[in-house]
Phi, psi and omega in degrees: 000133174236137180270132179230107170284152179071033188291340179279353182259185186284316179289307181302323181292323177292319172294315172311311182297319180292323181298315180302313183294333175279357175097006186264156174276140181238141174230134175227168185235124186222147173294319188236095185303336177298325179281359178249014192305323178298319179291318177297329177293330177281347183098010172285134178281106181262116180260141169275144178168177179237150176295351169263004181259094182303329184284324176293317180299318185295313178298320184288336180262353185295130175078002181286142170295320181208156184226131175248134182229145181212159172272122171300150173299135177216099187281350182220066181289157175283147179311137179090352178057049173307318181300311182294320188296323181290322185290310175316309179295323182287317178297323177296309175309312184286318181296325179281335177272322180280333177055059178293164187293327178201156177238136169239126181236138176280113177246200183213147168320128179098345190296350174285349181276162188245354179205167175071030184254335183063234185296341182289348183296331174309311183281335169308309186297322177292323173296321180292319183294331183263000193290343184250011175301137181288341180267165179300131191232131176237132182253121169261095183280091180286150168282193181295137184286127174302323182298346178287353177266003182292333174295345182268351188297315183299319176288321178299321179295310182290328186243338178086014184236127174258106186272130185238138175273345181272122184208154001295162196286348178266001176283125176293136169235133179298124193226149181213147169273153189286337174297324178289329174296316180299317180302312182294322179295317181294312180299321178288324178291334182261358193277170175256086180213164180223175180074211178248143170207147182240123187253132172258107190255111176154172176227150180297124177219129185271157170300327179297311183291327178293324176289327170300322177292321172297316176304317179299320179286317182284347181076017179212164186285140174227132178243140182278146176219131183294139170277124179302139184310317182293349174263001185294318184297310176303319181291319176294319177309317184298339176281356180116358182275146182291145174302133181100352182251010187269355187300323185287326177290312183298316178301316181296318182297319177303317183294320176295313187293330189275347185093353172305321173261116184198168174280183178096016185282132181296137177088013170256163175247125184277133176229126182269158172274155180251350180261126184271157177306317187292328176293319178296309180299318180292325183292324181291324174300324181285343190067000000 
């Protein structure tokens, strides 16, 4: 039995799917079990609860061979990251009480830093909270999700332009498909290892290469174009975020573009992705 958080999302879902295919039992924790009906149909043991509920987490993790934990996306955190701190506290308490055989945590590129991280601060706090667990613990520092670019496919098809926050467009950014993250998580959960390990997961991809992959799938030329820094806030607000809440997103992007947030940290294990941006885009187009 393995505990997988976020089973209704891309990464947790990919990990759970692979574990089930390998014949393992999976248990998940969701706020609304009705939204996990497809997983119940696949044989997943679904428990109701919240990631800030230490008691529910403890019960869901009891007796498992391994536990996968992650921070849910929060693009508009409050200053001081109280939401992330509450989740980290609950996860730490639950893991210390439930004592799973091993723990795999989804982290992010740059999480070893203590400042200048923006939204990545949440995974930095997670790493800090889990560093003293008595069981084998693996931190998967993933690069930028390739799926984050899916929302730009429509505009790229209409205009031939892929607008990018990552700049210059010729600069490579560590990137990874969520299915590859799920595969690495499943491998670590079922693997035979001990102690502490940190995996840097991803491959370098430029915005120019991302645009070319879109063009390959869309059947037209697509060029990358950098979004001017002074237009970031307005652009992000256009995604639906309220004015004054974009600071964390902007700080993260600044950190990546400056090289402050990057791979190549000493003492980590590098694992490259096997799914290309073109494959991610093609799958999305097929539905």
